[in-house]
C-alpha positions in Angstrom: 224.8 101.4 38.1 221.9 99.6 39.6 220.0 101.2 42.5 218.8 98.8 45.1 215.7 99.1 47.1 217.7 99.9 50.2 219.5 102.9 48.5 216.2 104.1 47.0 214.7 104.2 50.5 217.6 106.2 51.9 217.4 108.6 48.9 213.7 109.2 49.5 214.3 109.7 53.2 217.1 112.2 52.5 215.0 114.2 50.1 212.1 114.3 52.6 214.5 115.4 55.4 215.9 118.1 53.2 212.3 119.4 52.4 211.3 119.3 56.0 214.5 121.1 57.1 214.0 123.8 54.4 210.4 124.3 55.6 211.4 124.7 59.2 214.2 127.2 58.3 211.9 129.2 56.0 209.1 129.5 58.5 211.5 130.6 61.3 213.6 133.1 59.4 212.7 136.0 61.6 213.7 134.0 64.8 216.9 132.9 63.2 217.7 136.5 62.2 217.1 137.8 65.8 219.2 135.0 67.2 222.1 135.7 64.9 222.1 139.5 65.3 224.8 141.1 67.4 223.9 142.2 70.9 223.1 145.9 71.4 225.6 148.0 73.1 224.6 150.8 75.5 225.2 154.3 74.3 228.3 155.9 75.9 227.6 159.5 75.0 224.9 161.6 73.5 225.2 164.6 71.2 224.0 168.0 72.2 221.3 167.8 69.5 220.0 164.6 70.9 219.9 166.1 74.4 218.1 169.1 73.1 215.6 167.0 71.2 214.9 165.0 74.4 214.2 168.2 76.3 211.9 169.5 73.5 210.0 166.3 73.0 209.8 164.2 76.2 209.0 166.9 78.6 205.9 168.2 76.7 205.0 164.6 75.9 204.8 163.5 79.5 203.0 166.6 80.5 200.4 166.0 77.7 201.2 169.3 76.0 201.5 167.9 72.5 201.1 171.3 70.8 204.4 172.4 72.4 206.4 169.6 70.8 208.8 171.1 68.3 209.1 168.3 65.8 211.5 170.2 63.6 214.1 170.1 66.3 213.5 166.4 67.0 213.7 165.6 63.3 216.9 167.7 63.0 218.6 165.5 65.6 217.4 162.3 63.9 218.6 163.5 60.5 222.0 164.5 62.0 222.4 161.0 63.4 221.5 159.4 60.1 224.0 161.6 58.3 226.7 160.5 60.8 225.9 156.8 60.3 225.9 157.2 56.5 229.2 159.0 56.6 230.7 156.2 58.8 229.4 153.5 56.5 230.9 155.3 53.4 234.2 155.8 55.2 234.3 152.2 56.3 234.7 153.1 59.9 233.1 151.3 62.8 229.7 152.6 63.7 229.4 154.7 66.8 226.1 154.1 68.6 224.8 157.0 70.7 
């Protein structure tokens, strides 16, 4: 099979186009990931631990009383949420966002 100059030109153009397209995709992976991500849904309910953590953290935070922030309560609410998410993933159920 003999390759003519015309086919050779198109082959080179195709290869250059593939390289350019790959470069564009690779340099914009973060933008593509954000664009493809599902939209966030607003929380419908909050757990009691989350409400308590808000009271224990945000009130002293906004009053600039950092020494009163009880981080163990805040981290407890965060860890409980992580456990719930992990359990939902392992059970194969739909994630509840709160």
